[in-house]
C-alpha positions as CSV (number, residue, x, y, z in Angstrom):
1,M,26.7,16.3,0.2
2,A,24.9,18.3,-2.5
3,D,22.4,15.6,-3.2
4,D,21.4,15.2,0.4
5,Q,17.7,16.1,1.1
6,I,15.8,16.1,4.3
7,V,13.6,13.1,5.0
8,V,11.1,13.4,7.9
9,Y,11.0,10.2,10.0
10,F,7.9,9.5,12.1
11,N,8.1,7.0,14.9
12,N,4.8,5.1,15.1
13,C,5.7,3.3,18.3
14,R,2.1,3.1,19.4
15,C,1.2,1.3,16.2
16,R,-1.7,3.6,15.5
17,D,-3.8,2.8,12.4
18,H,-4.0,6.4,11.1
19,A,-5.9,5.5,8.0
20,A,-8.6,3.9,10.1
21,I,-8.8,6.9,12.4
22,Y,-8.6,9.8,9.9
23,G,-9.4,8.2,6.5
24,D,-7.4,7.0,3.5
25,G,-4.1,8.7,3.0
26,A,-3.5,9.5,6.7
27,F,-0.1,8.2,7.7
28,Y,0.7,9.9,11.1
29,D,-0.6,12.3,13.7
30,L,0.8,14.6,16.3
31,N,-0.8,16.5,19.2
32,A,-2.0,20.0,18.3
33,T,-0.8,21.4,21.6
34,G,2.4,21.1,23.7
35,R,5.8,20.1,22.3
36,Q,4.4,18.2,19.3
37,A,2.6,21.3,18.1
38,N,6.0,22.6,17.0
39,E,7.3,19.4,15.3
40,A,7.1,18.8,11.5
41,V,5.5,22.1,10.8
42,D,5.0,23.7,7.4
43,L,6.0,20.6,5.5
44,P,6.1,21.3,1.7
45,V,4.0,19.2,-0.6
46,G,6.1,16.4,-1.9
47,Q,8.2,16.1,1.3
48,E,9.4,12.6,1.7
49,C,8.3,11.0,5.0
50,V,9.0,7.6,6.5
51,V,6.8,6.0,9.2
52,A,8.2,3.1,11.3
53,T,5.6,0.7,12.8
54,I,6.2,-2.6,14.6
55,A,4.4,-5.5,12.9
56,R,2.7,-8.5,14.6
57,N,5.8,-10.6,14.2
58,K,8.1,-7.9,15.7
59,Q,9.5,-6.9,12.3
60,I,9.7,-3.2,11.6
61,V,7.7,-1.9,8.7
62,F,9.0,1.3,7.1
63,K,6.4,3.0,4.9
64,W,7.4,5.9,2.6
65,Y,4.9,8.7,1.8
66,S,4.9,11.8,-0.3
67,F,3.4,14.5,1.9
68,L,0.2,16.2,0.7
69,R,-1.4,18.1,3.5
70,E,-1.9,18.5,7.3
71,T,-5.4,18.7,8.7
72,R,-6.7,19.1,12.3
73,L,-9.1,16.3,13.1
74,P,-10.4,14.5,16.2
75,D,-8.8,11.1,16.8
76,D,-10.5,8.0,18.1
77,T,-10.7,9.5,21.6
78,G,-12.1,12.8,20.4
79,T,-8.8,14.7,20.9
80,V,-8.0,17.1,18.0
81,C,-4.7,16.2,16.4
82,R,-2.6,17.2,13.5
83,A,-3.3,14.5,11.0
84,F,-0.7,14.1,8.1
85,F,-1.9,12.9,4.7
86,G,0.1,11.8,1.7
87,D,0.5,9.4,-1.2
88,F,1.9,6.0,-0.3
89,R,5.1,5.3,-2.2
90,T,6.7,2.0,-1.1
91,A,7.6,0.0,2.0
92,Q,10.4,-2.1,3.4
93,V,10.6,-4.5,6.3
94,F,13.6,-5.4,8.5
95,S,14.2,-7.0,11.9
96,K,15.0,-4.4,14.6
97,K,18.6,-5.5,14.5
98,Q,18.9,-5.2,10.8
99,A,17.1,-1.8,10.7
100,A,19.4,-0.3,13.3
101,R,22.3,-1.0,10.9
102,E,20.6,0.3,7.7
103,K,21.7,3.7,6.5
104,L,18.1,4.7,5.8
105,Y,16.7,3.7,9.2
106,S,19.5,3.9,11.8
107,V,18.3,7.4,12.7
108,F,15.3,5.8,14.5
109,F,17.6,4.0,17.0
110,N,19.9,4.9,19.8
111,V,23.4,3.5,20.4
112,R,21.9,0.5,22.2
113,G,19.7,-0.4,19.2
114,H,16.5,0.7,20.9
115,F,13.9,3.1,19.4
116,K,14.4,6.7,20.3
117,Q,11.6,8.5,22.2
118,Q,11.3,11.2,19.5
119,S,8.1,11.3,17.5
120,T,9.7,13.0,14.5
121,I,13.3,13.1,13.3
122,P,14.2,15.2,10.3
123,S,17.5,13.9,8.8
124,P,19.4,14.4,5.5
125,V,19.5,11.4,3.3
126,P,21.6,11.0,0.1
127,Q,19.5,10.7,-3.0
128,K,21.0,7.3,-3.9
129,Y,19.6,5.8,-0.7
130,R,16.0,7.0,-1.1
131,P,13.8,4.2,-2.4
132,T,11.2,6.7,-3.8
133,R,13.8,7.9,-6.2
134,R,14.5,4.4,-7.6
135,K,12.4,2.1,-9.6
136,R,9.9,0.6,-7.2
137,T,9.7,-3.1,-6.6
138,V,7.5,-5.3,-4.5
139,S,9.7,-8.4,-4.6
140,F,10.7,-7.8,-1.0
141,L,7.3,-7.2,0.5
142,P,6.2,-9.8,3.0
143,E,2.7,-10.7,4.0
144,E,2.5,-8.4,7.0
145,V,3.0,-5.3,4.8
146,L,0.1,-6.3,2.5
147,E,-2.1,-7.2,5.5
148,A,-1.5,-3.8,7.1
149,A,-1.9,-1.8,3.9
150,S,-5.1,0.3,3.2
151,I,-6.8,-0.1,-0.1
152,N,-5.2,3.0,-1.5
153,E,-1.8,1.7,-0.5
154,L,-2.5,-1.6,-2.1
155,R,-3.5,0.1,-5.3
156,A,-0.3,2.1,-5.3
157,L,1.7,-1.1,-4.9
158,A,-0.4,-2.8,-7.5
159,V,0.0,0.0,-10.1
160,S,3.7,0.1,-9.4
161,C,4.2,-3.5,-10.3
162,A,1.7,-3.7,-13.2
163,R,2.8,-4.9,-16.6
164,S,1.4,-4.0,-19.9
165,R,2.2,-7.5,-21.1
166,V,4.3,-10.3,-19.8
167,P,5.6,-12.9,-22.2
168,L,5.2,-16.4,-20.7
169,K,8.8,-17.3,-21.1
170,K,10.0,-14.2,-19.2
171,R,7.8,-14.5,-16.0
172,S,10.0,-14.1,-13.0
173,A,9.6,-14.2,-9.2
174,N,9.2,-10.4,-9.2
175,Y,6.3,-10.8,-11.6
176,R,4.6,-13.5,-9.5
177,V,4.9,-11.4,-6.4
178,G,3.6,-8.4,-8.2
179,S,0.6,-10.4,-9.5
180,L,-0.2,-11.4,-6.0
181,V,-0.3,-7.8,-4.9
182,I,-2.7,-6.9,-7.8
183,H,-4.9,-9.8,-6.8
184,R,-4.9,-8.8,-3.2
185,Y,-5.9,-5.2,-4.2
186,V,-8.7,-6.5,-6.5
187,L,-10.2,-8.7,-3.7
188,C,-9.9,-5.8,-1.2
189,R,-11.7,-3.5,-3.7
190,A,-14.5,-6.1,-4.2
191,H,-15.1,-6.1,-0.4
192,G,-16.6,-9.5,-0.3
193,Q,-19.0,-9.1,-3.3
194,C,-18.7,-10.2,-6.9
195,E,-17.9,-7.1,-9.0
196,S,-20.1,-8.5,-11.8
197,C,-23.4,-9.7,-10.2
198,S,-22.9,-8.2,-6.7
199,A,-23.6,-11.5,-5.0
200,P,-21.7,-12.1,-1.8
201,A,-18.8,-14.4,-1.9
202,P,-20.1,-18.0,-1.8
203,F,-18.0,-19.0,1.3
204,R,-15.1,-17.9,3.5
205,K,-11.7,-19.4,3.2
206,S,-9.8,-20.9,6.1
207,D,-8.3,-17.5,7.0
208,G,-11.8,-16.0,7.2
209,S,-11.5,-14.0,4.0
210,P,-14.3,-14.1,1.4
211,Y,-13.7,-16.4,-1.5
212,L,-13.7,-14.5,-4.9
213,E,-11.6,-15.1,-8.0
214,P,-9.5,-12.5,-9.8
215,H,-10.2,-12.5,-13.5
216,H,-8.1,-10.8,-16.3
217,T,-10.6,-9.3,-18.8
218,T,-7.9,-9.8,-21.5
219,R,-6.1,-13.1,-20.8
220,L,-2.4,-13.0,-20.0
221,A,-2.0,-15.8,-22.5
222,D,-3.3,-13.3,-25.1
223,N,-0.7,-10.7,-24.0
224,G,-3.3,-8.9,-21.9
225,P,-2.0,-6.4,-19.2
226,D,-1.6,-7.4,-15.6
227,H,-2.9,-4.2,-14.2
228,P,-5.5,-3.5,-11.5
229,S,-7.7,-1.7,-14.1
230,R,-7.9,-4.9,-16.1
231,V,-8.5,-7.4,-13.3
232,I,-11.9,-7.9,-11.7
233,G,-13.0,-9.9,-8.6
234,L,-15.7,-12.5,-9.5
235,C,-17.7,-15.2,-7.9
236,P,-16.9,-18.7,-9.3
237,N,-20.1,-18.7,-11.4
238,C,-19.3,-15.3,-13.1
239,H,-15.7,-16.4,-13.6
240,R,-16.8,-19.5,-15.5
241,H,-19.2,-17.4,-17.4
242,A,-16.4,-15.1,-18.5
243,H,-14.3,-18.0,-19.8
244,Y,-16.7,-20.6,-21.1
245,S,-20.1,-19.1,-22.0
246,A,-21.3,-18.6,-25.5
247,D,-21.4,-14.9,-24.9
248,A,-18.0,-14.7,-23.2
249,K,-16.7,-12.0,-25.5
250,S,-19.6,-9.6,-24.8
251,F,-19.6,-10.5,-21.1
252,N,-15.9,-9.6,-20.9
253,S,-16.7,-6.3,-22.7
254,L,-19.3,-5.6,-20.0
255,L,-16.8,-6.4,-17.3
256,K,-14.3,-3.9,-18.8
257,R,-16.9,-1.2,-18.6
258,K,-17.7,-2.1,-15.0
259,L,-14.0,-2.0,-14.2
260,A,-13.6,1.4,-15.8
261,S,-16.3,2.7,-13.5
262,L,-14.8,1.0,-10.4
263,E,-11.3,2.4,-11.1
264,T,-12.6,5.9,-11.9
265,H,-13.8,6.2,-8.3
266,R,-10.4,5.2,-6.8
């Protein structure tokens, strides 16, 4: 069909954490020698790529990226590899059985429903099926996708579901899920420290994560935006300060300036 375009599928069967190995934006790697040296060569900037990874609960996570560059870098064993970098776009999760039946992802599987042995699989995909060409949504994203996402991926998800204003009467399940993504990104950005006073989180939650509170510098009730550039991670003391102190207005102005600096460096 005329609207078919090649999508490059990458099989991350070894569940390698490429961002941890090569840095933010890395989504896959191939050997620089042997057969893999001739796979996925000369990808154009903007090439759509899909990486399939098995999550802890055996679900398959399919992450979509827009290719930016290929760089030769040593991996965690010191072996020089071809590291692929790109902008994270969106993600979907299916059981293995469901994925094998999906038009977008059946290319990963053989006739018995098992993963193919190939590392890369270029395949034409009709435009109407490609999620990066449609309005992005995070309503379908389960916890394992968010847990496995890097901070840059979290920010991309958070920005994609941000709202300039959300009338109280029109808040939906999609909005609530989107807000949770924004909160998770903000707490990841804070990295266990209050983004106002820099004090460490006062305690850890039952899941081991540091306890901080997301704060909207302009309240949602006042039609403030639900956007990562307007939400800051605070310790409980600074959060109460932002809401109830005599200088709350000037304090929130200070928080907005700090947020501007934090987001400028993302």
